[in-house]
N, C-alpha and C positions, 0 to 999 in steps of 0.2 A: 331590169333589177335582178339582183342575185337572190339566192335563197336566204330566208331568215331576215330579210330587211337590210342586208348589207349590200354595198356597192360591188359590182363585178370587178374583178382584178384583171383589167384588160391590158395594162402596160407591160406586164411581165417583169417589171422592175421591183426591187424590194421597197417596202414602205416603212416609214418611220413615224412613230407616234408624235402628235403635236398637241399642245394645250390651247384651248380657246377660252377666254374669260368672257362671261356673259352676265348681264343683269338678270334678275328674275323675270322681268317682262320679256327680254330678248329670248331667254330660254323657253318660256311658255309659248311664244310665237313659233319658234323653231320646232318645238315638240308637236304642236298642232299641225304644222305643215308637213312634218316628217310622217306623222300618223296618216295623213291624207294620202301620202305617196307610198305608204307601207314600207318606210325606211326607218332605220334607227336615227335618232337626232344627229349623231356625228356623221353618219353616212350621208344624210341630207346636207349638212354643212359642207362636207367635202365635195359633193357633187355640185352644189350651188356655187361654191367658191371657184372650182375649176371652170365651170361654165361661164361665170362672170369674168374671170381673168382672161379666158380665151376671147370673149366678146370685147373686153376693154383693150386688149392688145392686138386684136385683129389676127390672132394666130389661127391655126387650123380649126376648122369647124368641129365641134364635138360630135361624136357618133354614138347613137344609142346601141343597145345590145343587139337589136334586130338589124343593124347596119344602115339605118336611114339617118340622114343628117338631122341633128337636134337643133332646134331654134332656141336661142337664149331669150327667155321672156322673164320679166320680173312678175311678181305676184299681181300687181295692178294690171299689167297688160294681159295676163292670163285670165283674170276675172273679167276684164272688158271683152275679150274674145268669147268667153263662156256666156256672158250676158247677151252678146250679139247672136250667138248660135241659139240660145234659148228663145230669143225674140223671133228668130226665123222659124223655129219649130212651132211656136204658138201660131204664127201667121199661117204656116202650112196646115196646122190643125183646123184653123178657121176655114181654109180653102176646102179641106176634106169634108167638113161639116156642110158647107154650101153644096158641094157635089152630091153628098148623101141626100140632102133635101130634094134636089132635082131628080135624082134616081128614084127616090121613094115616091114622089109624085108621078113620075112616068110609069113606074111599075104598078101603082094602084089605079091609075086612070087610063093608062095606055096612050097618053098624050104628053107631049112636052109642055111644061109650064111656060107662060109668057116671059118670065124672067130668065129662062134658060140661056139665051144668047148673052145676057148681061153677066150671068154667073160664069159662063165659059170664057168671056172676055176678061173677067176678073182673074180667073185661073191662069190664063195666058200671061197677063200683066204681072201677076204675082210670081210665076215661074221665072219670067225675065228678070224681075227685080231680085229674086232670090239668087239666081245665077250671077247677076252683077255683084251682089253683096258678097257672095262666097268667093268670087274671083278677087274682089278687093281684100278680103281676109287673107286669101292665099298670097297675094302680093305683099301684104304686111309681114307675112311669115318668112319671106325670102330674103 
């Protein structure tokens, strides 16, 4: 993203102004999305339009300012991915809590609790599941 919420001028070609007619509801949605991405509403519309056009026509992949390939996602897809990542983070938080319980017991008594093997097995299974889900998410982004 460029300074001040405007898109970066990467093409080096002159730009011409365009008008977009929006309903009040459409404008409100665009303004909210633009604010979340720290862009002006028109910079958001231009970037989203170009991204959607490239995806629809199968033309070259959009490139972000940092040089990595951008993946065209609609809002619903982005929310779905975000929900999945949040779910995985919660799951990993539960795993960390279980490990802390095992460590606390071992530190206070000098012995491993009887459920230690089950907790460690749960950690291994959760890590495998998390890795598989993250790989699935990465495949969706390609």
